[in-house]
TORDRENVEX-900333 format. One record per residue (C-alpha): residue number from 1; residue in one letter; chain; z negated, y, x. Coordinates in steps of 0.02 Angstrom, whole numbers. Each point is the difference from the previous one (the first is absolute). Layout:
<atom NUM, 'A', 'A', <Z, Y, X>>
...
This chain:
<atom 1, 'M', 'A', <-1600, -212, 767>>
<atom 2, 'Q', 'A', <187, 20, -20>>
<atom 3, 'K', 'A', <54, 118, -137>>
<atom 4, 'T', 'A', <159, -19, -100>>
<atom 5, 'L', 'A', <108, 111, -108>>
<atom 6, 'I', 'A', <73, -65, -162>>
<atom 7, 'F', 'A', <175, 63, -34>>
<atom 8, 'L', 'A', <70, -24, -175>>
<atom 9, 'L', 'A', <189, 19, -1>>
<atom 10, 'L', 'A', <40, 75, -169>>
<atom 11, 'M', 'A', <186, 25, -20>>
<atom 12, 'L', 'A', <104, 115, -108>>
<atom 13, 'A', 'A', <153, -85, 75>>
<atom 14, 'L', 'A', <-7, 81, 173>>
<atom 15, 'I', 'A', <179, -50, 33>>
<atom 16, 'P', 'A', <119, 124, 82>>
<atom 17, 'V', 'A', <129, 13, -137>>
<atom 18, 'E', 'A', <92, 141, -84>>
<atom 19, 'A', 'A', <-68, 72, -162>>
<atom 20, 'Q', 'A', <135, -81, -107>>
<atom 21, 'N', 'A', <-44, -170, 74>>
<atom 22, 'I', 'A', <-178, 22, -60>>
<atom 23, 'S', 'A', <39, 63, -174>>
<atom 24, 'S', 'A', <102, -143, -72>>
<atom 25, 'G', 'A', <25, -188, 5>>
<atom 26, 'L', 'A', <-61, -165, -70>>
<atom 27, 'Y', 'A', <-93, -124, 111>>
<atom 28, 'F', 'A', <38, -182, -45>>
<atom 29, 'A', 'A', <-136, -131, 6>>
<atom 30, 'A', 'A', <83, -152, 80>>
<atom 31, 'H', 'A', <-51, -172, 64>>
<atom 32, 'T', 'A', <-177, 54, 44>>
<atom 33, 'S', 'A', <-30, 11, -188>>
<atom 34, 'I', 'A', <8, -144, -124>>
<atom 35, 'K', 'A', <162, -8, -101>>
<atom 36, 'E', 'A', <-78, 79, -154>>
<atom 37, 'E', 'A', <-53, 153, 101>>
<atom 38, 'R', 'A', <164, 36, 89>>
<atom 39, 'T', 'A', <96, 159, -40>>
<atom 40, 'S', 'A', <150, 14, -114>>
<atom 41, 'L', 'A', <108, 151, -40>>
<atom 42, 'I', 'A', <128, -11, -142>>
<atom 43, 'L', 'A', <136, 128, -39>>
<atom 44, 'S', 'A', <111, -15, -154>>
<atom 45, 'P', 'A', <107, 157, -17>>
<atom 46, 'E', 'A', <140, -6, -129>>
<atom 47, 'F', 'A', <169, 57, 69>>
<atom 48, 'D', 'A', <181, -52, 17>>
<atom 49, 'A', 'A', <5, -111, 154>>
<atom 50, 'S', 'A', <166, -82, -40>>
<atom 51, 'K', 'A', <86, 79, 151>>
<atom 52, 'G', 'A', <-145, -19, 120>>
<atom 53, 'L', 'A', <-171, 65, 47>>
<atom 54, 'T', 'A', <-99, 52, 154>>
<atom 55, 'L', 'A', <-185, -23, 35>>
<atom 56, 'D', 'A', <-79, 114, 132>>
<atom 57, 'F', 'A', <-180, -3, 62>>
<atom 58, 'D', 'A', <-113, 15, 152>>
<atom 59, 'I', 'A', <-96, -150, 63>>
<atom 60, 'K', 'A', <-141, -27, 125>>
<atom 61, 'F', 'A', <-45, -175, 60>>
<atom 62, 'R', 'A', <-172, -40, 67>>
<atom 63, 'P', 'A', <-44, -150, 109>>
<atom 64, 'E', 'A', <-96, -140, -84>>
<atom 65, 'E', 'A', <-14, -186, 30>>
<atom 66, 'H', 'A', <127, -43, -138>>
<atom 67, 'N', 'A', <142, 125, -18>>
<atom 68, 'Y', 'A', <131, -94, -102>>
<atom 69, 'G', 'A', <46, 66, -172>>
<atom 70, 'Y', 'A', <115, 86, -123>>
<atom 71, 'V', 'A', <18, 186, 32>>
<atom 72, 'F', 'A', <97, 15, -162>>
<atom 73, 'R', 'A', <96, -101, -129>>
<atom 74, 'I', 'A', <143, 88, -91>>
<atom 75, 'I', 'A', <24, -104, -157>>
<atom 76, 'I', 'A', <170, 15, -86>>
<atom 77, 'D', 'A', <3, -39, -188>>
<atom 78, 'D', 'A', <-147, -120, 22>>
<atom 79, 'E', 'A', <123, -125, 77>>
<atom 80, 'K', 'A', <26, 47, 183>>
<atom 81, 'S', 'A', <-119, 68, 132>>
<atom 82, 'F', 'A', <41, 89, 162>>
<atom 83, 'D', 'A', <-152, -17, 111>>
<atom 84, 'L', 'A', <-50, 89, 160>>
<atom 85, 'I', 'A', <-112, -120, 96>>
<atom 86, 'A', 'A', <-100, 55, 152>>
<atom 87, 'N', 'A', <-87, -105, 131>>
<atom 88, 'I', 'A', <-58, 125, 131>>
<atom 89, 'T', 'A', <-113, -90, 124>>
<atom 90, 'P', 'A', <-40, 27, 185>>
<atom 91, 'E', 'A', <99, -158, 43>>
<atom 92, 'K', 'A', <151, 18, -115>>
<atom 93, 'R', 'A', <71, 133, -114>>
<atom 94, 'A', 'A', <116, -23, -147>>
<atom 95, 'L', 'A', <63, 113, -140>>
<atom 96, 'N', 'A', <129, -81, -113>>
<atom 97, 'L', 'A', <86, 41, -165>>
<atom 98, 'I', 'A', <26, -161, -96>>
<atom 99, 'E', 'A', <61, -55, -171>>
<atom 100, 'G', 'A', <-51, -173, -55>>
<atom 101, 'N', 'A', <5, -114, 153>>
<atom 102, 'N', 'A', <128, 106, 92>>
<atom 103, 'V', 'A', <-37, 128, 136>>
<atom 104, 'Y', 'A', <127, 140, -15>>
<atom 105, 'L', 'A', <-65, 135, 118>>
<atom 106, 'A', 'A', <-118, -36, 146>>
<atom 107, 'F', 'A', <-56, 125, 131>>
<atom 108, 'D', 'A', <7, -49, 182>>
<atom 109, 'E', 'A', <-172, -42, 72>>
<atom 110, 'E', 'A', <34, 111, 150>>
<atom 111, 'L', 'A', <18, 149, -117>>
<atom 112, 'L', 'A', <-160, -43, -93>>
<atom 113, 'N', 'A', <-96, -15, 164>>
<atom 114, 'Q', 'A', <22, 188, 19>>
<atom 115, 'Y', 'A', <-105, 30, -155>>
<atom 116, 'S', 'A', <-181, 52, 32>>
<atom 117, 'W', 'A', <-143, -54, -112>>
<atom 118, 'N', 'A', <-70, 125, -125>>
<atom 119, 'K', 'A', <151, 115, 16>>
<atom 120, 'W', 'A', <102, 57, -149>>
<atom 121, 'A', 'A', <179, -63, -5>>
<atom 122, 'H', 'A', <135, 30, -129>>
<atom 123, 'I', 'A', <90, -135, -99>>
<atom 124, 'R', 'A', <153, 22, -110>>
<atom 125, 'C', 'A', <75, -143, -99>>
<atom 126, 'S', 'A', <163, 22, -97>>
<atom 127, 'I', 'A', <65, -131, -120>>
<atom 128, 'Y', 'A', <176, 18, -68>>
<atom 129, 'P', 'A', <97, -121, -112>>
<atom 130, 'D', 'A', <88, -76, 152>>
<atom 131, 'S', 'A', <-97, 55, 156>>
<atom 132, 'L', 'A', <-172, 26, 77>>
<atom 133, 'Q', 'A', <-68, 124, 126>>
<atom 134, 'L', 'A', <-170, 7, 85>>
<atom 135, 'I', 'A', <-66, 136, 117>>
<atom 136, 'F', 'A', <-161, -12, 101>>
<atom 137, 'D', 'A', <-47, 147, 110>>
<atom 138, 'N', 'A', <181, 63, 10>>
<atom 139, 'Q', 'A', <70, -173, 43>>
<atom 140, 'T', 'A', <128, -58, -130>>
<atom 141, 'L', 'A', <54, -173, -58>>
<atom 142, 'Q', 'A', <130, -32, -135>>
<atom 143, 'G', 'A', <94, -146, -74>>
<atom 144, 'Q', 'A', <105, -60, -145>>
<atom 145, 'Y', 'A', <-68, -85, -156>>
<atom 146, 'K', 'A', <82, -92, -144>>
<atom 147, 'F', 'A', <33, 117, -147>>
<atom 148, 'I', 'A', <-145, 21, -121>>
<atom 149, 'N', 'A', <-29, 101, -158>>
<atom 150, 'I', 'A', <-155, 109, 16>>
<atom 151, 'K', 'A', <-88, 57, -157>>
<atom 152, 'N', 'A', <-189, -4, -4>>
<atom 153, 'V', 'A', <-93, 22, 166>>
<atom 154, 'K', 'A', <-184, -21, 42>>
<atom 155, 'F', 'A', <-85, 32, 166>>
<atom 156, 'Y', 'A', <-152, -100, 59>>
<atom 157, 'F', 'A', <-93, 44, 160>>
<atom 158, 'G', 'A', <-124, -125, 71>>
<atom 159, 'Y', 'A', <-74, -124, -124>>
<atom 160, 'S', 'A', <119, -48, -141>>
<atom 161, 'D', 'A', <-54, -79, -164>>
<atom 162, 'H', 'A', <178, -4, -68>>
<atom 163, 'E', 'A', <27, -159, -103>>
<atom 164, 'K', 'A', <152, -57, 100>>
<atom 165, 'F', 'A', <-36, 83, 167>>
<atom 166, 'H', 'A', <-186, -22, 28>>
<atom 167, 'S', 'A', <-61, 29, 179>>
<atom 168, 'S', 'A', <-173, 25, 72>>
<atom 169, 'D', 'A', <46, 25, 184>>
<atom 170, 'V', 'A', <-32, 183, 39>>
<atom 171, 'P', 'A', <27, 73, 175>>
<atom 172, 'P', 'A', <-137, 116, 66>>
<atom 173, 'M', 'A', <86, 166, -34>>
<atom 174, 'S', 'A', <-9, 172, -77>>
<atom 175, 'I', 'A', <140, 78, -103>>
<atom 176, 'R', 'A', <38, 181, -44>>
<atom 177, 'N', 'A', <140, 117, -58>>
<atom 178, 'I', 'A', <96, -124, -108>>
<atom 179, 'K', 'A', <166, 69, -62>>
<atom 180, 'I', 'A', <130, -84, -110>>
<atom 181, 'T', 'A', <176, 70, -10>>
<atom 182, 'D', 'A', <161, -56, -88>>
<atom 183, 'N', 'A', <172, -24, 79>>
<atom 184, 'K', 'A', <33, 188, -12>>
<atom 185, 'N', 'A', <-159, 37, 98>>
<atom 186, 'K', 'A', <-85, 71, -154>>
<atom 187, 'T', 'A', <-188, -21, 12>>
<atom 188, 'I', 'A', <-63, -108, -143>>
<atom 189, 'A', 'A', <-184, 8, 48>>
<atom 190, 'Y', 'A', <-112, 47, 146>>
<atom 191, 'W', 'A', <-177, -64, 28>>
<atom 192, 'P', 'A', <-90, 80, 149>>
<atom 193, 'L', 'A', <-149, -111, -48>>
<atom 194, 'K', 'A', <-113, 150, 14>>
<atom 195, 'E', 'A', <-78, 60, -163>>
<atom 196, 'H', 'A', <-52, -152, -98>>
<atom 197, 'L', 'A', <-108, -80, -132>>
<atom 198, 'S', 'A', <-102, -154, 40>>
<atom 199, 'H', 'A', <142, -125, -32>>
<atom 200, 'S', 'A', <155, 105, -24>>
<atom 201, 'C', 'A', <100, 141, 78>>
<atom 202, 'L', 'A', <133, 113, -78>>
<atom 203, 'D', 'A', <162, 46, 84>>
<atom 204, 'S', 'A', <9, 185, 43>>
<atom 205, 'L', 'A', <163, 35, -93>>
<atom 206, 'Y', 'A', <-4, -83, -171>>
<atom 207, 'Q', 'A', <-178, -68, -11>>
<atom 208, 'I', 'A', <60, -181, 4>>
<atom 209, 'P', 'A', <-154, -110, 25>>
<atom 210, 'A', 'A', <-23, -124, 141>>
<atom 211, 'T', 'A', <-123, -139, -33>>
<atom 212, 'V', 'A', <-121, -49, 137>>
<atom 213, 'T', 'A', <-119, -148, 14>>
<atom 214, 'N', 'A', <-142, -2, 128>>
<atom 215, 'P', 'A', <47, 169, 74>>
<atom 216, 'T', 'A', <-72, 87, 151>>
<atom 217, 'W', 'A', <70, 176, 2>>
<atom 218, 'E', 'A', <21, 72, 175>>
<atom 219, 'I', 'A', <-57, 173, -56>>
<atom 220, 'N', 'A', <-167, -72, -59>>
<atom 221, 'K', 'A', <-40, -52, 178>>
<atom 222, 'H', 'A', <-19, 185, 40>>
<atom 223, 'T', 'A', <-122, 42, -140>>
<atom 224, 'K', 'A', <-146, -116, 39>>
<atom 225, 'W', 'A', <-93, -43, 159>>
<atom 226, 'V', 'A', <13, -182, 50>>
<atom 227, 'K', 'A', <-112, -81, 130>>
<atom 228, 'E', 'A', <109, -86, 131>>
<atom 229, 'K', 'A', <-126, -51, 133>>
<atom 230, 'T', 'A', <-179, 19, 58>>
<atom 231, 'L', 'A', <-28, 13, 188>>
<atom 232, 'A', 'A', <-168, -12, 88>>
<atom 233, 'L', 'A', <23, 90, 166>>
<atom 234, 'P', 'A', <-114, 58, 142>>
<atom 235, 'I', 'A', <-76, 172, -12>>
<atom 236, 'Y', 'A', <100, 141, 83>>
<atom 237, 'T', 'A', <163, -80, -55>>
<atom 238, 'Q', 'A', <131, 137, -18>>
<atom 239, 'I', 'A', <135, 3, -135>>
<atom 240, 'C', 'A', <168, 86, -22>>
<atom 241, 'H', 'A', <159, -19, -102>>
<atom 242, 'A', 'A', <182, -5, 55>>
<atom 243, 'P', 'A', <100, 52, -155>>
<atom 244, 'S', 'A', <168, -25, 86>>
<atom 245, 'K', 'A', <-42, -183, 36>>
<atom 246, 'G', 'A', <-108, -40, -150>>
<atom 247, 'N', 'A', <-143, -52, 115>>
<atom 248, 'I', 'A', <-187, 34, 4>>
<atom 249, 'Y', 'A', <-83, -19, 170>>
<atom 250, 'F', 'A', <-182, -44, 37>>
<atom 251, 'A', 'A', <-48, 22, 182>>
<atom 252, 'N', 'A', <-157, -30, 103>>
<atom 253, 'S', 'A', <-45, -56, 175>>
<atom 254, 'S', 'A', <42, -182, -39>>
<atom 255, 'F', 'A', <161, 0, -101>>
<atom 256, 'V', 'A', <129, 94, -102>>
<atom 257, 'L', 'A', <31, -64, -176>>
<atom 258, 'V', 'A', <169, 36, -79>>
<atom 259, 'Y', 'A', <5, -11, -189>>
<atom 260, 'S', 'A', <173, 9, -79>>
<atom 261, 'T', 'A', <1, 80, -172>>
<atom 262, 'I', 'A', <178, -66, -20>>
<atom 263, 'D', 'A', <-33, -186, 28>>
<atom 264, 'N', 'A', <-190, 0, -29>>
<atom 265, 'T', 'A', <-24, -84, 170>>
<atom 266, 'L', 'A', <-133, 27, 131>>
<atom 267, 'D', 'A', <36, -22, 187>>
<atom 268, 'T', 'A', <-120, 13, 147>>
<atom 269, 'I', 'A', <42, 75, 170>>
<atom 270, 'Y', 'A', <-119, -27, 145>>
<atom 271, 'P', 'A', <23, 141, 127>>
<atom 272, 'A', 'A', <34, -52, 179>>
<atom 273, 'H', 'A', <-90, 154, 66>>
<atom 274, 'G', 'A', <-105, 147, -57>>
<atom 275, 'A', 'A', <-72, 53, -167>>
<atom 276, 'P', 'A', <2, 145, -123>>
<atom 277, 'Y', 'A', <-138, 128, 12>>
<atom 278, 'T', 'A', <-160, -61, -83>>
<atom 279, 'E', 'A', <-24, 133, -133>>
<atom 280, 'I', 'A', <-120, 13, -146>>
<atom 281, 'N', 'A', <132, 108, -81>>
<atom 282, 'N', 'A', <174, -70, -35>>
<atom 283, 'Q', 'A', <111, 69, 139>>
<atom 284, 'L', 'A', <155, -111, -1>>
<atom 285, 'I', 'A', <176, 50, -52>>
<atom 286, 'Y', 'A', <172, -82, 4>>
<atom 287, 'Q', 'A', <128, 97, 103>>
<atom 288, 'P', 'A', <169, -36, -82>>
<atom 289, 'Y', 'A', <105, 87, 133>>
<atom 290, 'Y', 'A', <-62, -117, 137>>
<atom 291, 'D', 'A', <-51, -149, -109>>
<atom 292, 'E', 'A', <-176, 5, 71>>
<atom 293, 'L', 'A', <-180, 7, -56>>
<atom 294, 'W', 'A', <-93, 154, 62>>
<atom 295, 'S', 'A', <-189, -8, 17>>
<atom 296, 'Y', 'A', <-67, 172, 41>>
<atom 297, 'D', 'A', <-163, 78, 55>>
<atom 298, 'F', 'A', <-61, 181, -6>>
<atom 299, 'D', 'A', <-87, 3, 168>>
<atom 300, 'P', 'A', <90, 118, 121>>
<atom 301, 'L', 'A', <123, -75, 124>>
<atom 302, 'K', 'A', <19, -166, -91>>
<atom 303, 'Q', 'A', <176, -57, -34>>
<atom 304, 'M', 'A', <49, -113, -143>>
<atom 305, 'S', 'A', <-31, -185, 9>>
<atom 306, 'I', 'A', <173, -58, -49>>
<atom 307, 'F', 'A', <42, -175, -63>>
<atom 308, 'N', 'A', <172, -61, 50>>
<atom 309, 'F', 'A', <71, -136, -113>>
<atom 310, 'N', 'A', <121, -59, 134>>
<atom 311, 'D', 'A', <-134, -59, 122>>
<atom 312, 'N', 'A', <-153, 4, -116>>
<atom 313, 'T', 'A', <-104, 114, 111>>
<atom 314, 'W', 'A', <-109, 153, -22>>
<atom 315, 'T', 'A', <14, 134, 134>>
<atom 316, 'K', 'A', <-189, 34, 5>>
<atom 317, 'N', 'A', <-155, -108, 1>>
<atom 318, 'D', 'A', <-140, 124, -42>>
<atom 319, 'R', 'A', <-129, -87, -113>>
<atom 320, 'E', 'A', <-134, 135, -6>>
<atom 321, 'I', 'A', <-63, 27, -178>>
<atom 322, 'K', 'A', <-11, 184, -50>>
<atom 323, 'N', 'A', <-47, 97, -155>>
<atom 324, 'P', 'A', <150, 82, -83>>
<atom 325, 'E', 'A', <38, 180, 45>>
<atom 326, 'Y', 'A', <127, 23, -142>>
<atom 327, 'S', 'A', <-54, -122, -136>>
<atom 328, 'Q', 'A', <119, -17, -149>>
<atom 329, 'H', 'A', <134, 110, 78>>
<atom 330, 'N', 'A', <185, -3, -49>>
<atom 331, 'T', 'A', <136, -67, 114>>
<atom 332, 'F', 'A', <188, -6, 5>>
<atom 333, 'I', 'A', <140, -24, 127>>
<atom 334, 'S', 'A', <122, 145, 2>>
<atom 335, 'P', 'A', <184, -48, 0>>
<atom 336, 'N', 'A', <32, 168, 85>>
<atom 337, 'D', 'A', <-83, -43, 166>>
<atom 338, 'S', 'A', <-70, -177, -26>>
<atom 339, 'C', 'A', <-175, 66, 34>>
<atom 340, 'L', 'A', <-159, -50, -90>>
<atom 341, 'Y', 'A', <-79, 139, -104>>
<atom 342, 'I', 'A', <-173, 2, -78>>
<atom 343, 'F', 'A', <-82, 122, -119>>
<atom 344, 'G', 'A', <-179, 28, -56>>
<atom 345, 'G', 'A', <-142, -126, 2>>
<atom 346, 'Y', 'A', <-188, 2, 26>>
<atom 347, 'G', 'A', <-107, -28, 155>>
<atom 348, 'N', 'A', <-157, 65, 86>>
<atom 349, 'Y', 'A', <-56, 82, -162>>
<atom 350, 'Q', 'A', <160, 103, -14>>
<atom 351, 'Y', 'A', <147, -4, -119>>
<atom 352, 'K', 'A', <163, 31, 92>>
<atom 353, 'N', 'A', <160, 93, -40>>
<atom 354, 'L', 'A', <91, -19, 165>>
<atom 355, 'I', 'A', <176, -67, 15>>
<atom 356, 'L', 'A', <12, -97, 163>>
<atom 357, 'K', 'A', <148, -92, 76>>
<atom 358, 'K', 'A', <19, -129, 136>>
<atom 359, 'G', 'A', <154, -73, 83>>
<atom 360, 'R', 'A', <30, -179, 52>>
<atom 361, 'T', 'A', <-62, 19, 180>>
<atom 362, 'Q', 'A', <-91, 164, -19>>
<atom 363, 'D', 'A', <-180, 11, 60>>
<atom 364, 'D', 'A', <-84, 132, -107>>
<atom 365, 'W', 'A', <23, 58, -179>>
<atom 366, 'I', 'A', <95, 164, -25>>
<atom 367, 'P', 'A', <-59, 118, -140>>
<atom 368, 'V', 'A', <140, 58, -116>>
<atom 369, 'S', 'A', <-15, 177, -66>>
<atom 370, 'Y', 'A', <45, 36, -181>>
<atom 371, 'I', 'A', <1, 146, -122>>
<atom 372, 'E', 'A', <-124, 22, -144>>
<atom 373, 'E', 'A', <-145, -107, 56>>
<atom 374, 'I', 'A', <-39, -155, -104>>
<atom 375, 'P', 'A', <-185, -19, -44>>
<atom 376, 'P', 'A', <-84, -144, 96>>
<atom 377, 'R', 'A', <8, -167, -91>>
<atom 378, 'Y', 'A', <5, -188, 13>>
<atom 379, 'L', 'A', <48, -140, -121>>
<atom 380, 'S', 'A', <161, 94, -35>>
<atom 381, 'G', 'A', <180, -60, 6>>
<atom 382, 'S', 'A', <142, 73, 101>>
<atom 383, 'D', 'A', <178, -36, 53>>
<atom 384, 'Y', 'A', <147, 74, 92>>
<atom 385, 'K', 'A', <123, 106, -102>>
<atom 386, 'N', 'A', <110, 79, 134>>
<atom 387, 'R', 'A', <-14, 61, 179>>
<atom 388, 'D', 'A', <-100, 153, -55>>
<atom 389, 'T', 'A', <-101, -66, -146>>
<atom 390, 'I', 'A', <-128, -133, -41>>
<atom 391, 'L', 'A', <-71, -31, -173>>
<atom 392, 'V', 'A', <-188, -18, -27>>
<atom 393, 'F', 'A', <-73, -69, -161>>
<atom 394, 'G', 'A', <-179, 7, -58>>
<atom 395, 'G', 'A', <-150, -36, 110>>
């Protein structure tokens, strides 16, 4: 009877991003939601905009089936609206600043093709009484405009329920770090979109409220576990994570599954040759310095079974099933020498406190001596600190 393992992928946003990327931002529900459930963000700071204003923010587009929509609408005196409209699709990309039926600033499609999905980019839009300027990822467009008097200004991101400028087309995007400045570059308000109430967010300088409808706050994605997928896989399937690529790998003698935590996609690779070691214990690790999967065994004189993504092959084909010698040990790849290090574990009725290392083509494991012996343990956590120090937690 074939046995299977059930893997539940529970994510606290395992995306390789910097800490500030995680801590702020507003995720906009777009065309995948009905109109009444799409996201709207409204800013109404009071300031003298008669000589011009600038709107700065970061934006991240995500790929969906329908990507057309209003990134923002800057509404002047409830009579005129300057709109940034995006239509970022795999086939065609457009990002245009319009007013009424006229397109005033339009980015070249070749430039937009350089943009990668789910990456933060910066946008700056300046509106003066007689000119316009738009910057996207350090690329600048500018043009003249007929003279206008600017008094009251409102800013709508995404869905707009404004009486004269209603719009329900919302691009699939996230926004963060919104800043409004006047013509003298004085900051009027700044919304990181970080600390928030359920449907509002205060600017960090003067506590000016921003009103939000149907919000999904990016920071909240990192406070609760969310089930992404359930996988039923053969027993002895090995698992490892590649933080630098945002991938989780599942490997056995039949296939290698690649789950992307960035795109929430699952791809299957069928090896042309070989297999990982068939281990009851999990003994698979991603080697970032070679972009390989390393399957390792503790029997003497056994090299790694290495998976090469270029030709989809394992270097070994040993399918003997063995009881684990170092169950629940800790592993890491040292950036100092690119070797695999393990610590602790349990096997043959013994708890271990050895530190062992193994190189890419090395046969046997080499014991590493250390000062002030650590008591034997398993079920602990460890990681590399520097070339002379590892950290061990619990166990």
